[in-house]
C-alpha positions in Angstrom: 8.6 -14.5 19.8 4.9 -13.8 20.5 5.7 -10.1 20.9 7.2 -10.0 17.4 4.2 -11.8 15.9 1.8 -9.3 17.6 3.9 -6.4 16.4 4.0 -7.7 12.9 0.3 -8.2 12.9 -0.4 -4.6 14.0 2.0 -3.3 11.5 0.4 -5.3 8.7 -3.1 -4.1 9.7 -2.0 -0.5 9.7 -0.3 -0.9 6.3 -3.4 -2.6 4.9 -5.7 0.2 6.1 -3.3 2.8 4.5 -3.3 0.7 1.3 -7.1 0.8 1.1 -7.1 4.6 1.6 -4.4 5.1 -1.1 -6.2 2.9 -3.6 -9.4 4.9 -2.9 -7.5 8.2 -3.5 -6.1 6.8 -6.7 -9.5 5.7 -7.9 -10.8 9.3 -7.2 -7.8 10.7 -9.2 -8.6 8.3 -12.1 -12.2 9.5 -12.1 -11.0 13.1 -12.2 -8.5 12.3 -14.9 -11.2 10.8 -17.2 -11.2 12.7 -20.4 -8.0 14.6 -19.7 -5.0 14.3 -22.1 -1.8 13.1 -20.4 0.6 15.9 -20.1 -2.0 18.6 -20.9 -1.9 19.8 -17.3 1.6 19.1 -16.1 0.9 19.6 -12.4 -2.1 17.2 -12.6 0.0 14.6 -14.5 2.9 14.9 -12.0 0.5 14.4 -9.1 -1.0 11.3 -10.7 2.5 9.9 -11.4 3.6 10.5 -7.9 0.4 9.0 -6.5 0.8 5.9 -8.6 4.4 5.5 -7.5 3.4 5.9 -3.9 0.6 3.3 -4.2 3.1 0.9 -5.9 5.7 1.4 -3.2 3.1 1.0 -0.4 1.7 -2.2 -2.0 5.1 -3.8 -2.1 5.8 -2.7 1.5 2.4 -4.2 2.6 3.2 -7.4 0.9 6.5 -7.6 2.6 4.9 -7.0 6.0 2.3 -9.7 5.2 4.9 -12.2 4.3 6.9 -11.3 7.4 3.8 -11.9 9.5 3.2 -15.3 7.9 6.8 -16.3 8.4 6.6 -15.4 12.1 3.4 -17.3 12.5 4.8 -20.4 10.8 7.9 -20.1 13.0 5.7 -19.8 16.1 3.7 -22.9 15.1 6.9 -25.0 14.6 8.0 -24.3 18.2 
């Protein structure tokens, strides 16, 4: 069980770091998009939509890993 908890912790840390990087990239995209009309530049709009979808997916995945880590920790404390 301790191996699983350590593995879950490492996985969560990695996902959290990637999450921060993705949010920073999305913030830069939003600054670049300021003043642009949605759909005016189709490639720019598609990149933004894809980036937002990726950030959403990664956030949910990170939350799942965090919950998994908490469950493993709670299970370890019980035993």
